[in-house]
N, C-alpha and C positions, 0 to 999 in steps of 0.2 A: 484387554487388547491394546497394543500400541499402534495407532493408525499410521499409515504410510503417507507422508506429505511430499508431493511432487514439487520440485523447485526447478523451473526452466533454466537451463544452462546454455549460454550462447558462445562461450569461448573456453579454452583450456590453456593453462590452469585457471581455476576459478578465482583464486586470490583470497586474502584474509577477510575482506568485507563479505564475501559470500559465506565464509565459515561462520560469521556472526548469526546469519539466519539459521544455519543448521544447529548451532548451539542453542538458540532460543527455542527451536522446535523440540530438541531433545530435553531441554529443561522442563517444558510443558508436558512431556510424556509421549511425544511423537517420534517417528523414525523418518528423517529426511532422505529423500531420494532425488538425485540430480537427473534432470530430463533434458538431454542434449537434443538438437534438432533431429527430427525423425521419430523421436519417442512419443508415445501416446500416454493415455491415462489408465492403462491396464494395471490393476492391482493398486491403484492410488485411491486414497480416501479423502484427500483434500489437496488444494492447489495454493501455493504461495508465490505471488508475482513480486519480484524484488525491484529495488530502485535502480537507476542508471540513466543512460542517455535519453534525450528528448524523443518523444513519440513523433513519427513522421507527420507533419501537418497536412500532407495530402490525404491522409486517412480521414480527416474531418473537413476536407474541401477548402483548405487554405494554402496560400503560399508561405514560405518560411519568413519569419521575422529576421532582421539582421543578426539578432543575438541567439536565434535558435541553433542548436547544435546539429551537426551533420547526423542524420538518422542512421540507425542500423536496421535496414529493411528486413534482413534475415531474422533478426531478433523479433521485430514487430510481427512478422508473419507467423513465426513459431509460437510466440506467446498468445497472440490473438486466437489462433486455432485451438490451443489448449484451454484458454479462458472460455471461449464460446462452448466448447465441448463440456467443460465442467459445469457451466451454468445450465446447459440443456439437460444434463444428467442430475442436477440438483446436488452436486458435490459442494462442500464448503470451500469458500475462496477468501483469501486475505491478500489484498493488494497494498504494497508499501511504496509510498512516494510515486515513482513512475508507475508502479502497479496500480495505485489509486487513480492516476490520470488515465491509464490504459483502460481501466474498467469503465470510466466515463466515455471514452472514445468508442469502445466496443459496443456500447448501447446507444450510440448516436449523438453523444455530446461533443462539445468542442473544448479547447483550452485557451486560456490567456497565455500567449506565447512568451511574454516577458513582463515581469513585475518591475516597473521602471526604477523604483527607489532602492532596489536591491536588499530590502530589509529581511527577506526570507532566505538569503543565500549564505553559504558557509564563508568564513573569513579567508583572507589570503593565506593564513597559516593552517587552513584546513579545519579550524574549529567551527562547531555548529553555532548558528544563531538560536536564540531561545525566545519563546513568547507563550503567553497563556492561550489556551484553547477553550472556548465556551461550548459545553455539551448541551445540545438542544433538548428541551423537555419532551418526554414521550419517546425519545429515541433509544436505540439499543445501547449505545455507549453511556448515556445518562443512567440507564438502569444498571449497567455493568459496573460503573465506577461509583455510583451512589453519591455523586457530587456534581456541582454545576460547572466546575472548571478544573482542568489539569494543565500542567506545564509540559511543553513538548519541544524537542529540538527541531531545527528547520534548516534544510539544505537544498533548496530548490529555487528556480527562477521562473518556472511556469506554474500555472495553477488552474484548478477548477473554480469557476465563479458561479454564483446563483443563476445568472442569465445564460450560462453555457452548460448547465447541468442536463444530463441526458434524461429523456423520458424514462420513467420506471426506476429512477434513482431517488433516494431520499437523503437529503443533507442531514448529517448527524452532529456536526460540529463546525464552528466558524472561528477564524482568527480575528484579532481586534480590528483588522482592516477589511474584514468581510469576505476573505477567501474561504472556500469550502474545504475544511480540514479533514472531513470524514464523510463517507457515504455508505448506504446500504441498498442492495437491490430489493425492491419491494416484491413480495410474493415468492421470494426464494428462501429456503430454510436458513442459510447463513452465508451471505456474500457481502464482505465489508472492505472498504478501502480507507486507508489513513494516509495523510500527506506527510506525517512525521516518520521518523525511523526508530521504531520500538526495539529493533534488534541490536542497535549500537550499544557498546558497553557503557557509554555515558548515561543511557537511560536506565541502567541497572545499578550503577555504582556511585558516580560522583557528579551527577548533574545538579543544577541549581534549583530544582523544583522545591517549593516550600514544604510539600507533603512527603518528600522523599522520592527518589527517582523510580522506584519500583511501581509507584502509583500509575505511571503512564505506560508501563511495559508489560509486567507480569499478567495482569488481568486480561489483557487483549489476547496474548498467546494462549493462556489457559482456556479462555472461552472458545478460541478457534479449534484447539485440539479436542476439547469436549464435544464440539459440534461434529468433528470428524469421526468420533466414536459412534455416532448415531447412524443407522442404516440409511442409505440414500433412497 
């Protein structure tokens, strides 16, 4: 069975970056399905929340930082509704970048609204920053990758930090400066967020990772799709 993976859509046309998520899902054996506002999870076996604009800080009780982007409240509402439904039904969830942050907010966590040194942001030419990610002992990603560290791309200016982590979330990975790079929902069959962008071609083809770019991309999507094949 090829599981159907719902990917929330908030605008049309979706663009090339959205297609990268769909290509990664297909590579791992899933069938991507776009979910525009108003669509639910009928016939969906797993949910993939993509990267994008900053989450509205009012959702975690804060005023916007001067560097916080103008939120897309329609997108926040649409994705939060789908995310909470997926979690309540026990459907597998993968959150990428903004999706990782939204998972934290959905469960009652907060975000660091701006990393002042800019070390995690994409360059002016659009190229990703890169850094090692430490996979924490005993966590799902440590078991999945069978190593202590992977290299990952970085394209964000907000972050989940240990002191802002939601109740019920377990940190799975940390950046060298202590940002939470991956999380898992405790007590859920498979709900994971990662701060990096495993769907981007650079993670599959020509990134600078010492072990090869596929090390930080393919296993994650393969595990997600495998979880989606299991009955909820």
